N, C-alpha and C positions, 0 to 999 in steps of 0.2 A: 444645713440641709440634712434631712434624715437619711439613714442608709437605704431605706426602701425607695425613696425618691431618686437617689443616685442610681440604684439598680434599674429602676424603671426607665430613667433617661438613657442609660447604657443599652438596655434591651431595645428601646425605640430606635436609637441610632443604629444598632446592628440590623434591625429589621429593614429600615430605610436603605441602609447600605447594601444589604443582600438583594433588595428589590431593584436597585439601580445597576447592579453588576450584571454582566452577561451570564447566561445559564452556566457555562463552564469555561474555564480559561483555555481549554484545549478544543472546545467545540468549533470555534471559528477557525482554529488551526486545521482541524480535520476537514471541514467543509471546503475551505480554500485550497488546502494542500492536495486533497483528493483530486480535484479538477486539474490543478496545475501538473501534478504528477502524471495523471492520465494523459494529458496532452503531450508531455515530454516523452512518455513511453510510446505513444502512438507515433510521434515523429521518429523515434529510434526504430520502430517497427518498419516504417517506410524505407529508411536507410538500410536496415537489415535485409529486407527483401531485395533491394537493389544490388547489394553486394553478395548476396547468397541466393541467386536466382534459381528458378525451377525447383522450388521446394514444396513439399507437402508437409503438413504438421506431424508431430510425433503421434504415433497411433494410440498411446495410452493417455487417459485423462490425468490431469494434475489436480488431485483433490484439495490440496492446500489453497488453491486459487479458484475454487468453485463454490460460489455462494448460492447457486441456483439448484440446489439439491434438497431433497426432503430428509434433513437431519434434525436432530433435536435442537431446541432453541439454544441450549448451552453450547453445543458443538458449533452452531452457526456463529454465536458471539465469539467463541474461541477463534474461529477462522477469520472473523472480521478483524480481530486484534492481531493475529499472528500472520495473516496473509501478506502484509506489507514487509514484515521481517523476512519471510520466506522469499518474497520477490527480490529483496535486496541481495540475499545470499545467492539466489539463482542468477541474478544479473552479474554478480562477481564471477561466477563460473562461466557465464557467457562471455564476459570480458576476457577471461583467460583463454577460452577457446578461440575467440576472434583474433587475439594477438598472435596465436600460433598459426592461424590460417591466413590472415591478411596483414600486409604491411602498410595498408592504406590508413592515413591519418584520420580521415573523415569518420569512419565507423568507430575507431578506437576512441577518438576524442568525444564523440557524441555519447558513447557508452559511459565514459568517465563522467560526463556532465549529468547523465541520468542517475548514475550511482550517487553523486553528490545530492541530487534532489531527493532520492529515496532515503538517503541517510537522514536528512532533515525530516522527511515525512514519517520515518520510524519513530521519531520523538513524539509524535501525536498519538501513537498507539503503544502505550506503556503497559497495558493490562494483559500482555501475552505471557502465559505461564509455562507454555511448553512449545518452544519454537522447533519446528521440524526443519532440519538442515537438508537442502537438496543434495542429491548424490547422483552423479552421472559418470559411471566408470567406463563407458564405451570410448574406444580410441578412434573409431571410424569417423572421418570428417563429415560425411553426409549425415550420420546419426546425430552428431553434435549440432550441426546446422538445423536439423529437424527439431531437435529438442529446444534449441534456442528460439526458433520461430514460435513453437507452441507456448513457451514460457511468456514471450512478449504478447502473443494474442490473448492468452489466458489472463495476463496482467491487465490488459485494457478492459476485458470483460469483467474481471473482478472489481476493478475500480468503478466501472459503470454501475454494477450492482451495489457496491458499497455506498456510492453517492446517493442512490435511490433509498437505501436503508437509512442512511443518516438524515436525509431530508424528511422521511416519514417519522423517524424518531423525534426530530425537532418539532414537527407539526403536532405530534401526539402529546408533547410535554406542555404543561400549562405555562 
């Protein structure tokens, strides 16, 4: 067999293989994980409201979890990739706040479960180059509860928007 024939066969087999493989090894991970993570956070949000009743949200917007703004495409992509990382770090803070406030097993164990889910979901979003760490220095219990509520609500909204964006991206690709 001539070298050109061997290269041609190799090239054809690579083309066939690339056409039969899914678009991206992490795309399915993102699509499924986004919905699963959103459902888990929404469940935690309901429990959070039950244990921290009569709350209003934190008065300030959480820009790291807002995809519904008019920012540059690059910044939006950065937020898409880094938002889940920010969510995870924020939920760790919420976990610590809740362990200081409640001794109830239900909210603590559910928060731990969602942390495990978010840790796996972070693996789908590796292109984050500048992760913003949440910082909440307030000691006031009501403020901590407000901030936690806002993080959970913003996380559900963020994941809703992210799911729409990823679905549109998938449809736009050939």
